[in-house]
N, C-alpha and C positions, 0 to 999 in steps of 0.2 A: 503495501499502499504505501504509495506515493504521498505527502506531506505537502502539505501547501507551505512554502518561504515564510511564512508569517508564523503559524505554528509551528514549526522546523527552529524557526528562530527561538519561537520563543520557549519551546524545551531544552534549548543547547543551552540560553541564559539560565533556566532552572537548575540544569545541570550543573553549571559551573557555579553558582551561588549555591547549590550543597555543597558540592565537591569543596571549597573554599571553607565554607563553616565545619565541614569535617574535617579539613587541615590543619585550621587554627583551633579546633578542640583539642584534638590530637594531641598536637604540640603543647597547648598550656593548660590542658586537665591532665596530663600523664607525666606533665616533667621532673617531678620529682623521683617517679618511677624512674623513667630510661635514666637520669641523671646517676641514681642511686646504683642500678644495672653498670652503671658504664664505670661509677667511684671505686666499686668493689671488686669487678671481674675485668675492667679494661679492657672491655668487649665493645666492637661497635657496630657488630653483628643486628642486632635489635632497633634500629634509625632505620632501615629501610622499611618497616610495617608505621612507623610517625609520618614519615614522608609520603609515604603511597599518594599519588592523586589522579585525577582524571585529566589533569590539566597537560601535565607530562604529556598524555596519549592522547593528546586533542590533536586534526589533521587541520591543514589552512583552511580545507574545504567545509570545515565545521564552525570555524572559528570565523566566515568569512559573514554569518550572519550575527556578528556582534557587533555594534556600532562604534567609531574612532575613538570614544572615551573611556568604553566598557573596555578595549583591548587593551590601554593605558595603562587603566587601573586593575586587569589581570596581570599584566606584566609585573605592576609594580607590587603586587600581591607576593607571586610565586617567585617574584626575581630577593626579594625577602627570606621566601621559607628556601630557596636554593643554595641562597647566601649561609643560613643559618645549617645547613643538610651538610654543605661543603666545610664549615668551620668546627663540626663535630664530627665531623668523618678523618680531619687531618688536624686538630688541634695537637697539642703537646699541654698544653694549660690543667689546670689541677682543677677537682671537682670543686671546688669554692668557687674557682672562676667562671666556669663552667655554668653554674647555677647563676649567677651573676651576668654573663652574657644572655640564659636564656630570658632571664628577667627583661633585660631590655630589647632583644627581638620580640618578644607577647607584644609591649607596648608598643611597638611599630608595625607590628602584624595585626594589632586590635584597631590599630588607624587606617591602616588598607584596606582593611575587611570595613571598615566604614564608610571608605569613600568605593571600596566597587559595590557594595550595596545601593547604595546611593545610585552608583549608575546603570547598574542591573534594572532596580526599581523605575527605574525613567524611563529607562527602552520599553520592561514591561506594563508600565504604565500603572503601579498598583503604589499604593501609596508609602511615603519614603517614612522609614522606621530606622532603627540603631540598630543594630543588630545583636541577637539576641543570644548574651553568653554569660554560661553558669559564674557563679564567683568565684574572683581568682586573688591569690593572695597579691598584699600589700607591696607595691612595686617600689622599691628604695629611693626617697628623694632625688633629683637629679641624674636617676640614670637614664631618663628618655634622652639626656643629650650625647650620651655616649656612642655612638655610631650616627 
């Protein structure tokens, strides 16, 4: 069954919104767990599950249905995700520093996710609402400015 471009566009936008929410929630809510595993075992194999996302698998043919601002917001959000994945994969930092970096990244991701939601909601014609994210640990003062 072939879908109308408008219907296909809405489905792709919704998938990208759901995927970005899922990635953010895994990075944010599982923070203590994946840092503890890293600290205790010095392994990085579990990070693949945290960073698994549909955007990495998206094709240009799929993304062409997104507006330019949404594409920019998607790129911004997933670039931060990729930066954190790279950091965790190759860091030699101690667990405390990794935890601090995770706090900074979560703040940046939350901001990028808010912008992405605004762009997608505007394209979908849905009310602009802030992303619903579960409560998170407090971020230390001034850590937003580090990166």
